[in-house]
C-alpha positions as protocol buffer text, in pm:
chain_id: "A"
residue {
  index: 1
  type: MET
  ca { x: 7782 y: 11169 z: 11294 }
}
residue {
  index: 2
  type: LEU
  ca { x: 8108 y: 11323 z: 11182 }
}
residue {
  index: 3
  type: LYS
  ca { x: 8170 y: 11267 z: 10810 }
}
residue {
  index: 4
  type: GLN
  ca { x: 8538 y: 11315 z: 10731 }
}
residue {
  index: 5
  type: MET
  ca { x: 8767 y: 11161 z: 10472 }
}
residue {
  index: 6
  type: SER
  ca { x: 9135 y: 11205 z: 10396 }
}
residue {
  index: 7
  type: TRP
  ca { x: 9401 y: 11059 z: 10167 }
}
residue {
  index: 8
  type: MET
  ca { x: 9662 y: 10912 z: 10401 }
}
residue {
  index: 9
  type: SER
  ca { x: 9974 y: 10703 z: 10359 }
}
residue {
  index: 10
  type: VAL
  ca { x: 9949 y: 10350 z: 10489 }
}
residue {
  index: 11
  type: ASP
  ca { x: 10316 y: 10251 z: 10510 }
}
residue {
  index: 12
  type: GLY
  ca { x: 10476 y: 10582 z: 10603 }
}
residue {
  index: 13
  type: PRO
  ca { x: 10578 y: 10891 z: 10410 }
}
residue {
  index: 14
  type: ASN
  ca { x: 10635 y: 10882 z: 10034 }
}
residue {
  index: 15
  type: THR
  ca { x: 10406 y: 10583 z: 9981 }
}
residue {
  index: 16
  type: ASP
  ca { x: 10077 y: 10561 z: 9795 }
}
residue {
  index: 17
  type: LYS
  ca { x: 9784 y: 10719 z: 9972 }
}
residue {
  index: 18
  type: VAL
  ca { x: 9460 y: 10538 z: 10047 }
}
residue {
  index: 19
  type: LEU
  ca { x: 9128 y: 10695 z: 10140 }
}
residue {
  index: 20
  type: HIS
  ca { x: 9069 y: 10696 z: 10516 }
}
residue {
  index: 21
  type: LEU
  ca { x: 8744 y: 10777 z: 10695 }
}
residue {
  index: 22
  type: ARG
  ca { x: 8636 y: 10894 z: 11037 }
}
residue {
  index: 23
  type: THR
  ca { x: 8284 y: 10917 z: 11179 }
}
residue {
  index: 24
  type: HIS
  ca { x: 8364 y: 11042 z: 11530 }
}
residue {
  index: 25
  type: PRO
  ca { x: 8636 y: 11286 z: 11644 }
}
residue {
  index: 26
  type: SER
  ca { x: 8769 y: 11047 z: 11909 }
}
residue {
  index: 27
  type: GLN
  ca { x: 8799 y: 10758 z: 11661 }
}
residue {
  index: 28
  type: PRO
  ca { x: 9123 y: 10693 z: 11477 }
}
residue {
  index: 29
  type: TRP
  ca { x: 9135 y: 10732 z: 11101 }
}
residue {
  index: 30
  type: GLN
  ca { x: 9073 y: 10397 z: 10931 }
}
residue {
  index: 31
  type: PRO
  ca { x: 9101 y: 10280 z: 10571 }
}
residue {
  index: 32
  type: TYR
  ca { x: 8776 y: 10308 z: 10378 }
}
residue {
  index: 33
  type: THR
  ca { x: 8754 y: 9928 z: 10357 }
}
residue {
  index: 34
  type: ALA
  ca { x: 8680 y: 9920 z: 10732 }
}
residue {
  index: 35
  type: PHE
  ca { x: 8352 y: 10101 z: 10661 }
}
residue {
  index: 36
  type: ARG
  ca { x: 8157 y: 9853 z: 10449 }
}
residue {
  index: 37
  type: GLU
  ca { x: 7841 y: 10057 z: 10487 }
}
residue {
  index: 38
  type: HIS
  ca { x: 8006 y: 10355 z: 10315 }
}
residue {
  index: 39
  type: ALA
  ca { x: 8260 y: 10195 z: 10080 }
}
residue {
  index: 40
  type: ALA
  ca { x: 8199 y: 10161 z: 9707 }
}
residue {
  index: 41
  type: PRO
  ca { x: 8373 y: 9894 z: 9496 }
}
residue {
  index: 42
  type: ASP
  ca { x: 8706 y: 10013 z: 9358 }
}
residue {
  index: 43
  type: TYR
  ca { x: 8735 y: 10082 z: 8988 }
}
residue {
  index: 44
  type: LYS
  ca { x: 8922 y: 9813 z: 8796 }
}
residue {
  index: 45
  type: VAL
  ca { x: 9199 y: 10045 z: 8675 }
}
residue {
  index: 46
  type: PRO
  ca { x: 9561 y: 9926 z: 8696 }
}
residue {
  index: 47
  type: LYS
  ca { x: 9745 y: 10132 z: 8959 }
}
residue {
  index: 48
  type: GLY
  ca { x: 9426 y: 10327 z: 9032 }
}
residue {
  index: 49
  type: SER
  ca { x: 9380 y: 10511 z: 9361 }
}
residue {
  index: 50
  type: LYS
  ca { x: 9245 y: 10289 z: 9636 }
}
residue {
  index: 51
  type: GLY
  ca { x: 8919 y: 10444 z: 9748 }
}
residue {
  index: 52
  type: TRP
  ca { x: 8856 y: 10678 z: 9453 }
}
residue {
  index: 53
  type: ALA
  ca { x: 8504 y: 10542 z: 9390 }
}
residue {
  index: 54
  type: THR
  ca { x: 8425 y: 10575 z: 9762 }
}
residue {
  index: 55
  type: TYR
  ca { x: 8565 y: 10929 z: 9766 }
}
residue {
  index: 56
  type: GLN
  ca { x: 8338 y: 11030 z: 9477 }
}
residue {
  index: 57
  type: LYS
  ca { x: 8034 y: 10870 z: 9641 }
}
residue {
  index: 58
  type: LEU
  ca { x: 8092 y: 11030 z: 9983 }
}
residue {
  index: 59
  type: LEU
  ca { x: 8178 y: 11371 z: 9837 }
}
residue {
  index: 60
  type: ARG
  ca { x: 7835 y: 11375 z: 9669 }
}
residue {
  index: 61
  type: LEU
  ca { x: 7680 y: 11284 z: 10007 }
}
residue {
  index: 62
  type: GLY
  ca { x: 7840 y: 11586 z: 10178 }
}
residue {
  index: 63
  type: TRP
  ca { x: 8142 y: 11432 z: 10347 }
}
residue {
  index: 64
  type: ALA
  ca { x: 8428 y: 11674 z: 10419 }
}
residue {
  index: 65
  type: LEU
  ca { x: 8778 y: 11626 z: 10284 }
}
residue {
  index: 66
  type: VAL
  ca { x: 9046 y: 11687 z: 10547 }
}
residue {
  index: 67
  type: PRO
  ca { x: 9397 y: 11773 z: 10418 }
}
residue {
  index: 68
  type: SER
  ca { x: 9635 y: 11476 z: 10443 }
}
residue {
  index: 69
  type: ALA
  ca { x: 9888 y: 11663 z: 10657 }
}
residue {
  index: 70
  type: GLU
  ca { x: 9621 y: 11761 z: 10910 }
}
residue {
  index: 71
  type: ALA
  ca { x: 9477 y: 11408 z: 10934 }
}
residue {
  index: 72
  type: GLU
  ca { x: 9821 y: 11246 z: 10965 }
}
residue {
  index: 73
  type: GLN
  ca { x: 9919 y: 11493 z: 11238 }
}
residue {
  index: 74
  type: GLU
  ca { x: 9597 y: 11415 z: 11431 }
}
residue {
  index: 75
  type: SER
  ca { x: 9664 y: 11045 z: 11388 }
}
residue {
  index: 76
  type: MET
  ca { x: 10017 y: 11077 z: 11526 }
}
residue {
  index: 77
  type: LEU
  ca { x: 9891 y: 11277 z: 11826 }
}
residue {
  index: 78
  type: MET
  ca { x: 9626 y: 11015 z: 11904 }
}
residue {
  index: 79
  type: GLN
  ca { x: 9891 y: 10739 z: 11894 }
}
residue {
  index: 80
  type: LYS
  ca { x: 10117 y: 10933 z: 12133 }
}
residue {
  index: 81
  type: LEU
  ca { x: 9829 y: 10978 z: 12379 }
}
residue {
  index: 82
  type: LYS
  ca { x: 9771 y: 10602 z: 12401 }
}
């Protein structure tokens, strides 16, 4: 199983980033909330990063962090191929 995570914008450039995960190279990146088996409850911090607790958990488990620009470029390419 591929274990990748990336901080990606949800509503386009210059918006807050949310943790996204991918477990197979042919799968699209999805928000961490789509992976209940891997997600950890968010911290109750006003304006805190969505997915920070999950990021910390998965980092300790050996998941790889993919740069945002790389993940967003891959995502755009996958959408064009559809």
